[in-house]
N, C-alpha and C positions, 0 to 999 in steps of 0.2 A: 319487407316482411320475410322474404325468402332468406336474406342474409342473416336476419336475426335467428331464424330456425337453425341455420348451419352453425351459428355461433353457439347456440344452446346445445346442439349435439356435440360440438367440440368440447364444450365445458363439461358435459356429462361424461364423455369419454375420459377426460383428464381427472375428474373427481372420483371415478369408479373405484380405483385402488384404495383411496382414502375411505370411501364408504364401506367397502368390504372389510378393511382393517378395523374400522370403527365398530361394525356389526360383530366381527369376530371377537374383538376385545370386550364388547358388551356381553356376548354369550359366555365367554370365558369367565368374566367377572361374576356372572349370574350362576354359573355352574360351580365355580370355586368360591 
């Protein structure tokens, strides 16, 4: 169970830039 939690954290760290870029694109599309 502990290994799964570490894997999840590593996945979230890797996906963070994409999530931020997606949110920024969504906001930019909404504003424009």
